[in-house]
Structures are given as C-alpha cells and as structure tokens.
C-alpha positions as CSV (number, residue, x, y, z in Angstrom):
1,M,-24.1,46.4,-3.3
2,P,-21.8,43.5,-4.3
3,Q,-21.7,40.6,-1.8
4,K,-18.6,40.5,0.2
5,K,-16.4,37.6,-0.7
6,T,-15.3,35.1,2.0
7,P,-11.5,35.3,2.5
8,I,-9.4,32.3,1.6
9,N,-7.8,30.5,4.6
10,H,-4.3,29.8,3.0
11,E,-3.4,27.6,6.0
12,Y,-5.4,24.8,4.3
13,F,-3.0,24.9,1.4
14,S,-0.1,24.1,3.6
15,R,-1.8,20.9,4.6
16,G,-1.7,17.8,2.5
17,G,-4.8,17.0,0.5
18,I,-5.5,20.5,-1.0
19,I,-4.1,20.9,-4.5
20,T,-4.4,24.0,-6.6
21,E,-6.0,23.4,-10.0
22,C,-4.7,24.6,-13.4
23,D,-7.3,27.3,-12.8
24,P,-5.8,28.9,-9.7
25,D,-9.2,30.1,-8.5
26,F,-10.2,26.5,-7.7
27,C,-8.6,23.6,-5.9
28,I,-8.9,19.8,-5.7
29,V,-9.6,18.2,-2.3
30,R,-8.1,14.7,-1.8
31,L,-9.6,12.4,0.8
32,R,-8.2,9.9,3.2
33,I,-9.6,6.4,2.5
34,P,-7.2,3.7,3.8
35,A,-7.2,0.6,1.7
36,G,-9.8,2.1,-0.5
37,M,-12.5,0.8,1.8
38,I,-15.7,2.9,2.0
39,T,-19.2,2.2,3.3
40,P,-22.4,2.7,1.3
41,E,-23.3,5.4,3.9
42,Q,-20.1,7.2,3.3
43,M,-20.6,7.0,-0.5
44,N,-24.1,8.4,0.0
45,G,-22.7,11.2,2.2
46,L,-20.1,12.1,-0.4
47,S,-22.8,12.3,-3.0
48,K,-24.8,14.8,-0.9
49,I,-21.7,16.8,-0.1
50,A,-20.8,17.0,-3.8
51,K,-24.3,18.2,-4.7
52,K,-24.3,20.8,-1.9
53,Y,-21.1,22.3,-3.1
54,A,-22.1,22.1,-6.8
55,L,-19.4,19.7,-7.7
56,G,-20.3,18.1,-11.0
57,E,-18.2,14.9,-10.6
58,L,-15.8,13.1,-8.3
59,H,-12.5,11.5,-9.2
60,L,-11.4,8.0,-8.2
61,T,-7.6,8.0,-8.0
62,T,-5.1,5.3,-8.7
63,R,-4.1,5.3,-5.0
64,Q,-7.6,4.4,-3.7
65,T,-8.7,7.8,-2.7
66,I,-11.4,10.1,-4.0
67,E,-10.8,13.7,-5.1
68,L,-13.3,16.5,-5.2
69,P,-12.4,18.7,-8.1
70,H,-13.2,22.3,-8.8
71,V,-13.8,23.3,-5.2
72,D,-14.1,27.0,-4.3
73,P,-11.3,27.6,-1.8
74,T,-13.4,30.1,0.1
75,R,-15.7,27.1,1.1
76,L,-12.9,24.8,2.3
77,E,-13.6,25.2,6.1
78,P,-17.2,24.0,6.1
79,L,-16.4,21.4,3.4
80,I,-13.6,19.8,5.4
81,K,-15.8,19.7,8.6
82,E,-18.5,17.9,6.6
83,L,-16.0,15.4,5.2
84,E,-14.7,14.6,8.7
85,K,-18.3,14.1,9.9
86,N,-18.8,11.7,7.0
87,G,-15.8,9.6,7.9
88,T,-13.9,10.6,4.8
89,P,-11.5,13.3,6.0
90,L,-8.9,15.3,4.3
91,G,-6.1,13.3,2.8
92,A,-2.4,13.9,2.1
93,E,-0.2,14.5,-0.9
94,R,2.9,16.3,0.3
95,E,6.1,15.2,2.1
96,E,4.3,12.9,4.5
97,V,2.9,9.4,4.7
98,V,0.0,9.5,2.2
99,N,-3.0,7.2,1.7
100,V,-2.1,3.5,2.5
101,T,-3.3,1.2,-0.3
102,S,-4.2,-2.4,-0.3
103,C,-5.7,-5.2,-2.4
104,M,-8.8,-7.1,-1.0
105,G,-6.6,-9.9,0.5
106,T,-8.0,-12.9,2.3
107,R,-11.4,-11.2,2.9
108,H,-12.5,-11.7,-0.7
109,C,-9.6,-12.9,-3.0
110,K,-9.0,-16.7,-3.5
111,Y,-5.3,-16.0,-3.9
112,G,-5.0,-14.0,-0.7
113,I,-2.4,-15.0,1.8
114,I,-2.7,-12.1,4.4
115,D,-5.5,-9.8,5.6
116,S,-4.0,-6.9,3.7
117,V,-7.0,-4.6,4.4
118,A,-6.7,-4.9,8.2
119,L,-2.9,-4.3,8.0
120,A,-3.4,-1.2,5.8
121,Q,-5.9,0.2,8.2
122,E,-3.7,-0.3,11.1
123,I,-0.7,1.2,9.4
124,D,-2.9,4.2,8.5
125,K,-3.9,4.6,12.1
126,R,-0.3,4.7,13.3
127,F,1.5,6.6,10.5
128,F,-0.9,8.5,8.2
129,G,0.1,12.1,7.7
130,R,3.4,11.8,9.5
131,E,5.6,14.7,8.3
132,L,8.8,13.6,6.6
133,P,11.5,15.1,4.3
134,V,10.0,13.1,1.4
135,K,6.6,11.7,0.4
136,V,6.1,8.1,1.5
137,R,3.6,5.8,-0.2
138,I,2.9,2.5,1.5
139,A,1.1,-0.3,-0.4
140,I,0.2,-3.9,0.5
141,S,-0.5,-6.9,-1.8
142,S,-1.8,-10.0,-0.2
143,C,0.2,-12.3,-2.5
144,P,3.1,-12.0,-5.0
145,N,0.6,-11.2,-7.8
146,G,1.3,-7.6,-6.8
147,C,-2.1,-6.2,-7.7
148,E,-1.2,-3.1,-5.7
149,S,2.2,-2.7,-7.4
150,E,3.5,-2.5,-3.8
151,R,7.1,-2.9,-4.9
152,L,6.8,0.4,-6.8
153,N,6.2,2.3,-3.6
154,E,8.6,3.7,-1.0
155,I,7.4,0.9,1.4
156,G,6.0,-2.3,-0.1
157,I,4.6,-5.3,1.8
158,T,3.8,-8.6,0.1
159,G,2.2,-11.6,1.6
160,I,4.0,-14.9,0.9
161,R,3.5,-18.6,1.7
162,R,6.1,-21.3,1.3
163,P,4.8,-24.7,0.1
164,I,5.7,-27.9,2.0
165,R,5.7,-31.2,0.2
166,D,6.0,-34.8,1.6
167,P,8.1,-36.7,-1.1
168,G,7.1,-40.0,0.5
169,L,3.4,-39.5,0.0
170,C,3.4,-37.4,-3.2
171,T,2.1,-39.5,-6.2
172,G,3.9,-37.3,-8.7
173,C,0.6,-36.7,-10.6
174,G,1.8,-33.3,-11.7
175,T,-1.4,-31.4,-11.0
176,C,0.5,-28.7,-9.1
177,T,2.8,-28.1,-12.0
178,H,-0.1,-26.7,-14.1
179,Y,-0.8,-24.0,-11.5
180,C,2.8,-22.8,-11.0
181,R,3.3,-19.6,-13.1
182,E,7.0,-19.6,-12.6
183,K,7.7,-23.2,-13.8
184,A,9.3,-23.8,-10.4
185,I,7.7,-27.3,-10.1
186,E,8.6,-30.2,-12.4
187,V,8.0,-33.9,-12.5
188,E,11.4,-35.8,-12.8
189,N,11.2,-39.6,-13.0
190,G,7.8,-39.6,-11.4
191,V,8.9,-37.3,-8.5
192,I,7.9,-33.7,-7.9
193,V,10.8,-31.4,-7.7
194,L,10.6,-27.8,-6.4
195,H,13.2,-25.3,-7.7
196,K,13.4,-22.9,-4.7
197,D,15.3,-20.3,-6.7
198,L,12.3,-19.9,-9.0
199,C,9.5,-20.2,-6.4
200,M,7.8,-16.9,-5.6
201,E,6.0,-18.4,-2.6
202,C,2.6,-17.5,-3.9
203,G,0.9,-20.6,-2.6
204,F,-1.0,-21.2,-5.9
205,C,0.1,-24.8,-6.0
206,I,-1.3,-25.7,-2.6
207,L,-5.1,-25.9,-3.0
208,P,-5.1,-27.7,-6.4
209,C,-3.4,-30.8,-5.0
210,P,-6.1,-33.5,-5.4
211,F,-4.8,-35.5,-2.5
212,K,-4.2,-32.5,-0.1
213,L,-0.6,-33.5,0.3
214,I,0.8,-30.0,-0.1
215,T,0.7,-27.9,3.0
216,A,2.3,-24.6,3.7
217,E,4.3,-22.6,6.3
218,D,2.4,-19.8,8.1
219,P,2.0,-16.6,6.0
220,R,4.9,-14.2,6.1
221,Y,5.4,-10.6,5.0
222,K,8.1,-9.5,2.5
223,I,9.1,-5.9,2.9
224,T,10.7,-3.7,0.2
225,V,12.0,-0.1,0.4
226,G,12.6,2.6,-2.2
227,G,10.3,1.7,-5.0
228,R,8.7,4.4,-7.2
229,R,6.2,4.9,-9.9
230,G,5.9,7.9,-12.2
231,R,8.3,9.0,-15.0
232,H,11.1,6.6,-14.0
233,P,9.6,3.5,-12.3
234,K,11.9,1.5,-10.0
235,V,11.3,-1.7,-8.0
236,G,12.0,-1.3,-4.3
237,R,15.0,-3.0,-2.7
238,Y,14.4,-6.1,-0.5
239,L,14.7,-5.3,3.2
240,I,13.4,-8.2,5.3
241,T,10.8,-10.9,5.6
242,V,8.9,-11.1,8.9
243,K,6.4,-13.5,10.4
244,T,3.7,-11.3,12.2
245,T,1.8,-8.1,11.7
246,E,3.4,-6.7,14.8
247,D,6.8,-7.3,13.2
248,V,5.6,-5.5,10.1
249,L,4.4,-2.5,12.2
250,R,7.8,-2.4,14.0
251,V,9.7,-2.5,10.7
252,V,7.5,0.2,9.2
253,D,8.0,2.4,12.3
254,R,11.8,2.0,12.0
255,I,11.8,2.8,8.3
256,I,9.8,5.9,8.8
257,Y,12.0,7.0,11.7
258,W,15.1,6.3,9.5
259,I,13.7,8.4,6.7
260,Y,12.8,11.2,9.1
261,R,16.3,11.2,10.6
262,Q,18.4,10.5,7.5
263,A,16.6,11.6,4.3
264,S,16.7,15.1,2.8
265,S,14.1,17.0,0.9
266,G,14.3,17.8,-2.8
267,A,14.9,14.3,-4.0
268,L,12.8,11.1,-4.0
269,L,13.7,8.4,-1.5
270,P,14.9,5.9,-4.2
271,E,17.5,8.4,-5.4
272,Q,18.8,8.7,-1.8
273,L,19.1,5.1,-0.7
274,D,22.8,4.7,-1.5
275,D,23.7,8.0,0.3
276,L,21.5,6.9,3.3
277,E,23.6,3.7,3.7
278,F,20.7,1.4,3.0
279,E,22.8,-1.8,3.6
280,E,23.7,-0.7,7.1
281,F,20.1,0.2,7.9
282,K,19.1,-3.3,6.5
283,K,21.5,-5.0,8.9
284,T,20.1,-2.9,11.8
285,I,16.5,-4.0,10.9
286,V,17.5,-7.7,10.7
287,K,19.2,-7.6,14.1
288,M,16.2,-5.9,15.6
289,I,13.8,-8.6,14.4
290,E,16.1,-11.6,14.9
291,G,17.6,-10.4,18.1
C-alpha cells in the first residue's frame, strides 16, 4: 500500500520566513540571524540539518540571513524545531520587522565608530518580527562608508564622529588632507581649514595625525527613514542624530509605533512618507530627544 503523506500545516505559510518556491511543491525557509553573526557550532548544526533533510545547498542572502531551499513543506514542523534548538530560528520576510543587518563595526573594522553588531542584536531582541502594515528593514553601518547600505533601508543608522582641531597647536603639515575622501580639509596659508559643509564626520582624518593633535567628539548615531532598495532605489530621509544607544532604541521604537499607527498596507513606506506627514513626525522626535 502507498505510504500516507503527512499533511501540510498551512499555518506556517502565514508566518514570515516561509516562501513558496517556483515549484509550489517546495518552499524556502529563511532564518533569523541578527547582524549576520553565527557561531561555528551553529554553522555545524545547520550543516547537519541540511544533510538530514536532504538539502543539497544553502543560500547566503544579501541581508545576512541563510535560506534553506527546496524544503518539503510536510517536514516544516520538525525542521523548525531543530532550527530553534540550533539557535538559528525561523526568520521573517512579510509585513514585519525583518532581519536586522550590520557591518562588523568597532569589533573588527579599523574605520568603525560604533559597536554596530551589539546595537543590531539589541534592536533584534526588541523589535524583530513586530507585525506592521509594511515590511521594515533596519540596517546599521558603523561609519559613513555605508557598507550596509543603511540609507537604502526603511530605518538606517550610521555611526559618525566629528573631528576637533586645535588651530594653535596644528603645524599645518597637511597629513590629514590626504585621508579625507570628501576634500573637506585644506591647507590655506599654512593653516588647516575644515569645510564643515563637506565633512561627513567619518573620523578618517583623526588617527593619521602624526602629532596626535586631532581629537573627536563622542560617537553619535545618524538616523534616516524611508530608504529602499530594489527596482527603484531611494535614499532615506534624515530624521535625527542622537548621542547614545538608548536614544537610538527610543527613536526606533517611536518610528515603528508611528508606522504601525499611520502607515497603510499595499505600498512601500517611502511612497507613503509625504502622506504620513513625515516633517511633523520629525518635529515630534526632535522634541522627544531634546526635551
């Protein structure tokens, strides 16, 4: 007699992270891996899971997650349980806060200004999977190099650092001018001049100073809203710059609440910002932080 086929639990398809393939008899399972950080033990666990479920390959996505392709949907329940046990649970991809991405930041990058990994993991703990009218991607870059293309996300966070110079001690050697990618620093009559309108506050000019005369303000966090990738890329609008990670978390919380209350489904967030009275929202956020 033919073996009875296990019924498909269609409830899983209403959750983020389960995507029907072009062959509707199979699906893709997307994982939750905040900041793209995964341990060797978790990698080994995924390898064993892939072999157990006869998955020939895994896919590393652009948003720092891993996808398991060609999964038999009748085996989703035990697969998801094993993924949770492995510390690589089911991810998200619908109208919700999806995987939070980040560069390596101050942990490993010489250009890093903020600990972007720790911030991404904390944002993930607080907001991942929050159901919303629209999909919300959150990305963090530790400096204005923008390795995470954070300004092309619904919420982008960029680490910045403003250089401080002492004109009375500066020798005007010009070393810092060679490290400024924006040509914001010039030597005029033997004196270093910083053009603030050109400075991106990346901090690249600080360390090269041979006399250690350039210092910096404490790191800050520049937040943008309404960016998007895809068919019609758009840079997010500047919202606010804050001084602490707690301020960042407060602002992200308010953005998500605002989206939940004001946005509508059926259109991407960038397309709705004008209708959502973004400028009024911006004033509210500024008052909340400065007040």
